[in-house]
C-alpha positions as CSV (number, residue, x, y, z in Angstrom):
1,X,16.6,65.9,18.9
2,X,14.4,67.5,16.3
3,X,17.3,68.9,14.4
4,X,18.8,65.4,14.1
5,X,15.5,64.0,12.9
6,X,15.1,66.7,10.2
7,X,18.6,66.1,8.9
8,X,17.8,62.4,8.8
9,X,14.6,63.1,6.8
10,X,16.6,64.9,4.2
11,X,18.5,61.7,3.4
12,X,15.6,59.3,3.7
13,X,14.7,59.1,0.0
14,X,18.3,58.3,-1.0
15,X,19.1,55.7,1.7
16,X,16.0,53.9,3.0
17,X,12.8,52.8,1.3
18,X,9.3,53.3,2.5
19,X,7.3,50.2,2.6
20,X,3.6,49.3,3.1
21,X,3.1,47.8,6.5
22,X,-0.5,47.5,7.3
23,X,-1.1,45.6,10.5
24,X,0.9,45.0,13.6
25,X,4.6,46.0,13.6
26,X,6.8,44.2,16.1
27,X,10.3,45.4,17.1
28,X,12.0,42.5,18.8
29,X,15.2,44.5,19.4
30,X,13.2,47.3,21.2
31,X,10.6,45.1,22.8
32,X,7.4,46.9,21.6
33,X,4.6,46.4,19.1
34,X,2.2,48.8,17.5
35,X,-0.6,48.8,14.9
36,X,0.1,50.6,11.7
37,X,-3.0,52.2,10.1
38,X,-4.1,51.6,6.6
39,X,-2.5,53.7,3.8
40,X,0.4,54.7,6.0
41,X,3.9,53.8,5.0
42,X,6.8,52.7,7.2
43,X,10.4,53.7,6.9
44,X,12.5,50.6,6.6
45,X,14.7,51.1,9.7
46,X,15.6,49.0,12.7
47,X,16.4,51.8,15.1
48,X,12.9,53.2,15.6
49,X,9.4,53.2,14.0
50,X,8.7,56.1,11.7
51,X,5.4,56.1,9.7
52,X,3.7,58.7,7.5
53,X,0.8,58.9,5.2
54,X,1.6,62.0,3.1
55,X,5.3,62.3,3.7
56,X,7.3,63.0,6.8
57,X,7.5,66.8,6.1
58,X,3.8,67.0,6.3
59,X,3.1,64.5,9.1
60,X,4.8,61.5,10.9
61,X,4.4,59.3,13.9
62,X,7.6,58.3,15.6
63,X,7.9,55.5,18.3
64,X,11.2,55.1,20.0
65,X,12.9,53.3,22.8
66,X,16.2,54.3,24.4
67,X,18.3,53.4,27.4
68,X,18.1,56.0,30.1
69,X,21.9,56.0,30.5
70,X,22.3,57.6,27.0
71,X,22.7,61.3,27.3
72,X,20.6,63.6,25.1
73,X,22.3,65.3,22.2
74,X,21.9,69.0,23.1
75,X,21.8,69.2,26.9
76,X,23.8,66.0,27.7
77,X,21.2,65.4,30.4
78,X,20.1,61.8,31.2
79,X,17.0,60.3,32.6
80,X,17.2,58.2,35.8
81,X,15.5,55.1,37.1
82,X,12.6,56.1,39.3
83,X,12.3,59.6,37.9
84,X,8.8,61.1,38.2
85,X,7.0,61.6,34.9
86,X,7.1,65.4,35.2
87,X,10.8,65.3,35.9
88,X,11.3,63.2,32.7
89,X,9.1,65.7,30.8
90,X,11.3,68.6,31.8
91,X,14.4,66.8,30.5
92,X,12.6,66.4,27.1
93,X,11.5,70.1,27.1
94,X,15.0,71.2,27.9
95,X,16.4,69.1,25.1
96,X,14.1,70.4,22.5
97,X,14.4,74.0,23.6
98,X,18.2,73.8,23.2
99,X,17.9,72.6,19.6
100,X,18.9,75.6,17.5
101,X,16.8,74.3,14.5
102,X,13.7,74.6,16.6
103,X,12.4,78.2,16.4
104,X,9.7,79.8,18.5
105,X,9.3,76.7,20.6
106,X,6.2,77.0,22.8
107,X,4.9,74.4,25.2
108,X,1.1,74.5,25.2
109,X,0.5,71.5,27.5
110,X,2.7,69.6,30.0
111,X,0.7,67.1,32.1
112,X,0.9,63.7,33.6
113,X,-0.7,61.0,31.4
114,X,-1.4,57.3,31.3
115,X,0.1,55.7,28.2
116,X,-2.1,52.6,28.2
117,X,-1.2,51.1,31.6
118,X,2.0,53.0,32.1
119,X,2.4,56.3,34.0
120,X,4.0,58.9,31.9
121,X,3.6,62.4,30.6
122,X,2.1,64.3,27.7
123,X,3.5,67.3,25.9
124,X,1.8,69.5,23.3
125,X,4.0,72.1,21.7
126,X,4.4,74.1,18.5
127,X,7.5,75.4,16.8
128,X,8.7,76.8,13.5
129,X,11.5,75.6,11.2
130,X,14.0,77.9,9.5
131,X,11.6,78.2,6.5
132,X,9.0,79.7,8.8
133,X,6.6,76.8,8.6
134,X,4.7,76.1,11.8
135,X,4.5,72.5,13.2
136,X,2.5,71.1,16.1
137,X,3.6,68.0,18.1
138,X,2.0,65.9,20.7
139,X,4.5,63.8,22.6
140,X,4.0,61.0,25.1
141,X,6.8,59.4,27.2
142,X,7.2,56.9,30.0
143,X,9.9,55.1,31.9
144,X,10.1,51.4,32.4
145,X,13.1,50.2,34.4
146,X,16.2,51.5,32.6
147,X,14.4,52.2,29.3
148,X,12.5,55.2,28.1
149,X,9.7,54.9,25.5
150,X,8.2,57.8,23.6
151,X,5.6,58.2,20.9
152,X,5.0,61.5,19.1
153,X,2.9,62.9,16.3
154,X,4.3,65.8,14.4
155,X,2.5,67.6,11.6
156,X,2.1,70.9,9.8
157,X,-0.1,72.9,12.1
158,X,-2.4,74.0,9.3
159,X,-4.7,71.2,8.2
160,X,-2.5,68.1,8.7
161,X,-2.3,68.1,12.5
162,X,-6.0,68.0,13.0
163,X,-6.5,65.6,10.1
164,X,-4.5,62.7,11.6
165,X,-4.6,63.4,15.3
166,X,-7.3,60.7,15.9
167,X,-5.2,58.2,13.9
168,X,-2.2,58.9,16.2
169,X,-4.3,58.3,19.3
170,X,-5.3,54.9,17.8
171,X,-1.7,54.0,17.2
172,X,-0.8,55.1,20.7
173,X,-3.5,52.9,22.2
174,X,-2.1,49.9,20.3
175,X,1.4,50.3,21.8
176,X,2.4,47.3,23.8
177,X,5.6,46.3,25.4
178,X,6.8,42.8,24.8
179,X,7.4,40.3,27.6
180,X,11.2,40.6,27.9
181,X,10.9,44.2,29.0
182,X,8.2,43.6,31.5
183,X,10.0,40.5,32.9
184,X,13.2,42.5,33.4
185,X,11.3,45.2,35.2
186,X,9.6,42.7,37.5
187,X,12.9,40.9,38.3
188,X,14.6,44.2,39.1
189,X,12.2,44.7,42.0
190,X,12.2,41.3,43.5
191,X,13.7,41.0,47.0
192,X,17.0,39.0,47.0
193,X,15.4,36.2,49.1
194,X,12.8,35.3,46.4
195,X,13.7,32.6,43.9
196,X,11.7,31.8,40.8
197,X,10.7,28.5,39.3
198,X,12.6,27.3,36.3
199,X,9.5,26.9,34.2
200,X,5.9,28.2,34.0
201,X,4.4,24.7,34.0
């Protein structure tokens, strides 16, 4: 997971521009919205939201959505509908720990957490890259139906992590799922005998 992201970051300057995106960012294809802080830049990409203030090798915030049926890159494990937050957290920990580009991986915190109104988990971990630089990451994740949402803040441990930690928490609090996702989840749990009106009027 992290190895793939690092490889992607190497090619970012050549293939995708960074754009100013102050205000609310909406992703119709992934059914979420989030507020982008002032002075932060967004990578022009439809697959996820990646923003940074000083460059992604110093700090970045990444918000993603993925189907639970998609296996992870390194472990080939999958998340499952109804999985407990701590079970989902362990899948993520296993995936990161199997990434050979992540050195000296240490989980400092692994706890249940509320991500706005959603039950999820929080991970806090540190690792080194192959150049010996130490990074610190806080990672939140939660399951909604057959989708998994995650938001992480990764930064150089020295200076940058503490500098923008509060900004990340503000971004996290602004995360909202759009109505199609919530409607799909509600419909999935309706008993077969219940029918819905054709309009809200």
